[in-house]
C-alpha positions in Angstrom: -40.3 -13.4 -161.9 -41.1 -13.4 -165.6 -39.9 -9.9 -165.9 -36.5 -11.2 -164.7 -36.3 -14.0 -167.3 -35.1 -11.6 -169.7 -32.2 -10.3 -167.5 -30.9 -13.8 -166.8 -30.7 -14.8 -170.4 -28.8 -11.8 -171.1 -26.3 -12.8 -168.6 -26.1 -16.4 -169.5 -25.5 -15.0 -173.4 -23.2 -12.4 -171.9 -20.8 -15.2 -170.2 -20.9 -17.8 -172.9 -19.4 -15.3 -175.3 -17.0 -14.0 -173.1 -15.5 -17.5 -172.8 -15.5 -18.1 -176.4 -13.6 -14.9 -177.1 -10.7 -16.2 -174.4 -10.9 -19.5 -176.4 -10.2 -17.8 -179.5 -7.2 -15.7 -178.3 -5.6 -18.4 -176.5 -5.9 -20.7 -179.8 -4.5 -17.4 -181.8 -1.6 -16.8 -179.4 -0.5 -20.7 -179.5 -0.7 -21.0 -183.5 1.5 -17.6 -183.9 3.9 -19.5 -181.6 3.9 -22.7 -183.5 4.4 -20.8 -186.6 7.3 -18.2 -185.7 9.3 -20.3 -182.8 11.0 -23.7 -182.8 10.0 -25.5 -179.4 12.6 -27.3 -177.7 12.2 -29.1 -174.5 8.2 -29.1 -172.9 5.7 -27.2 -174.7 5.4 -23.7 -173.6 2.2 -22.6 -172.6 1.9 -18.9 -173.3 -0.6 -17.5 -171.0 1.5 -14.5 -170.3 5.1 -13.4 -171.0 6.7 -11.0 -168.4 8.0 -7.7 -169.5 11.8 -8.1 -169.5 12.4 -5.0 -167.2 9.4 -6.7 -164.8 11.7 -9.9 -164.6 15.1 -8.1 -163.9 13.6 -6.3 -161.1 11.9 -9.6 -159.8 15.4 -11.3 -160.0 16.7 -8.4 -158.2 14.0 -8.9 -155.1 15.2 -12.7 -154.8 17.3 -14.1 -152.2 19.3 -17.1 -152.0 16.8 -20.0 -152.1 14.0 -18.4 -153.4 12.4 -19.7 -156.6 9.9 -17.8 -159.0 8.0 -19.2 -161.7 8.3 -17.0 -164.9 8.0 -16.7 -168.7 9.8 -14.3 -170.7 11.4 -13.6 -173.9 15.0 -12.3 -174.2 18.3 -12.1 -176.7 20.6 -14.9 -176.3 24.0 -13.2 -175.4 26.2 -17.2 -175.8 25.5 -20.6 -175.8 27.6 -23.7 -174.9 29.4 -24.5 -177.6 30.3 -28.2 -176.7 26.6 -29.5 -177.0 24.1 -26.4 -176.2 23.4 -27.6 -172.8 23.2 -24.1 -171.0 22.9 -20.4 -172.7 23.1 -17.0 -171.1 20.0 -14.5 -171.9 19.8 -10.7 -171.5 18.3 -8.9 -169.1 19.3 -5.3 -169.3 22.6 -4.1 -170.4 24.6 -5.0 -167.7 22.8 -8.3 -166.3 22.3 -11.7 -167.6 20.7 -15.1 -166.6 22.3 -18.5 -166.8 19.8 -20.6 -168.5 20.0 -24.5 -167.7 17.4 -26.9 -168.9 15.6 -29.3 -166.6 17.1 -32.7 -165.9 19.4 -32.2 -168.5 16.6 -33.0 -170.6 17.0 -31.3 -173.8 19.9 -28.7 -175.5 19.2 -25.6 -177.9 21.3 -25.1 -181.1 24.7 -23.8 -180.8 24.4 -21.0 -182.9 21.4 -18.9 -181.4 23.5 -16.0 -180.5 21.5 -12.7 -180.8 18.3 -14.9 -181.5 15.1 -13.8 -179.7 13.9 -17.0 -177.2 11.0 -17.1 -175.0 12.0 -19.2 -171.7 9.5 -20.8 -169.2 10.9 -22.5 -165.6 12.1 -21.5 -162.7 14.1 -18.0 -161.6 16.5 -18.2 -158.7 19.4 -16.4 -157.5 22.8 -18.7 -157.0 26.3 -18.6 -156.1 28.5 -19.9 -158.8 32.5 -21.4 -157.6 35.2 -20.6 -159.2 35.5 -24.3 -160.8 32.1 -24.1 -162.4 33.1 -20.4 -163.7 35.7 -21.8 -165.7 33.8 -24.8 -166.8 31.3 -22.4 -168.5 34.2 -20.4 -169.6 36.0 -23.3 -171.5 32.4 -24.4 -173.3 32.2 -20.9 -174.4 35.6 -20.9 -176.3 37.5 -18.6 -173.7 41.5 -18.3 -173.6 43.7 -20.1 -171.1 44.4 -16.6 -169.9 40.8 -15.6 -169.8 39.9 -19.2 -167.8 42.9 -18.5 -165.6 41.7 -14.9 -164.6 38.3 -16.3 -163.1 39.4 -16.7 -159.3 36.3 -15.7 -156.9 33.1 -17.2 -156.6 30.3 -15.0 -158.3 26.7 -14.2 -157.4 24.8 -14.9 -160.4 21.1 -14.9 -161.8 20.3 -18.2 -162.6 17.2 -20.1 -164.5 15.7 -23.7 -165.3 14.3 -23.7 -168.2 11.2 -26.3 -168.6 10.9 -25.3 -172.7 12.1 -22.6 -174.9 11.0 -21.1 -178.1 13.4 -20.1 -180.5 12.4 -17.3 -183.1 12.6 -18.9 -186.5 
């Protein structure tokens, strides 16, 4: 038994060192986020930020009624000009997701087009009615003619954000 004691002590030291490395890395990520991003909504816990290509593929696999908890980073394509109560973010060159904020509990600045954001929450697919599309178009400052041209419901990628980080 005495000859195994150094082995067990070595294992114990190895595992205890491993935990401190994990905690330090997590703390470094959190500090970096706090220094470089402004936070809105719930505090985002950054364990893993999904690659935008992976997120786009996950959306393509979703069916109406499915949800997926994810965190990802992207670029803001447009934002509500009335209150900052929604935004559209780019998934790829032809695809975007409509982001609303959980329980209408927070808003984002109205001047963040082309800014980088980190979003955490639930992704899902939905159908947007003509009326709702026209409302969003009006909020975005579209012309009466552009709004009148909206005549059919549209399948859309949607997202309910618990929290948003906007790069400073």
